[in-house]
N, C-alpha and C positions, 0 to 999 in steps of 0.2 A: 588479911583475913577476908575470905570470900563471902559474898552476900548469900544468906540462906534463902531458900525459896519463900519463906514467910516474909523476910525483909524485903525481897524484890516485889512480892505481891503487895505488901504494905505501901511501898514507894509508888507502884503503879496506881494503886487505889488513891493515894494522896494526890498524885498528878492529875488523875481523872477528876477528882473532886475540885481541884483548883481550876481546871479547864471548864467544868460545868458552872462553877461560881462566876467565872469570867463571862461566860456566855449569858448567864442569867442577868448579870449587871448590864451587859450590852443590850439585851432584850428589854429590860426595864427602862433604860434610857431611851431606846427607840419608841417604846410604848408611850412614854411621857411626851416625847416630841410629837408623835402622831395625835395624841389626845389634845395637845395644844392647837394643832392645825384643825382638828375636828371641831373644837369649841369655837374657834374663829370662824370657820365656815358656817356653823350653825347660827352664829350671831348675824352674819351677813345675810343668810337666807331669811332669818326672821325679820330683819329690817326690810328686805326686798318684798317679802310677802305683805308687810304692813303698808309699804308704799304702793304696791300694786292694788291692794284693797282700797286704799284711799283714792287712788286715781280712778278706779272703776266706779266708785260712788259719786264722783263729781259729775255734774250735769254735762251733757255733750256741749262742747264749745264750737261745733262746726255745723254747717247747714246740712239738712237732711234731703235737700233737693239734689237729684241726680241729673247731671248735664251730660247728654250723650256726646261723644267725640265723633265728629264727621269722618267717615271713611272715604278714602279716595276711590273713585269708580274705576273698575278694571275694564 
C-alpha cells in the first residue's frame, strides 16, 4: 500500500519535530555547560577583585626615595 500525501507529510513533520527536539536538548546541555563556566569565572573574578582591593589598601612597603641610575657618558 503506497503512502498517501498526508501520511508522508505527517512522517516528515514527525521527523522534523524529532530533529528539533534533539537540537533543543543539545543546546540546553551546552547552555548548562557554559553557565557553569560563567559561574566559575565570576567567582574567580570576585576573589581577584577582593584581593586587589585589599592589596591597594595596604600601606606601601617600599621606599619612596627615587635613586637615579647613572648613565654612561657617550
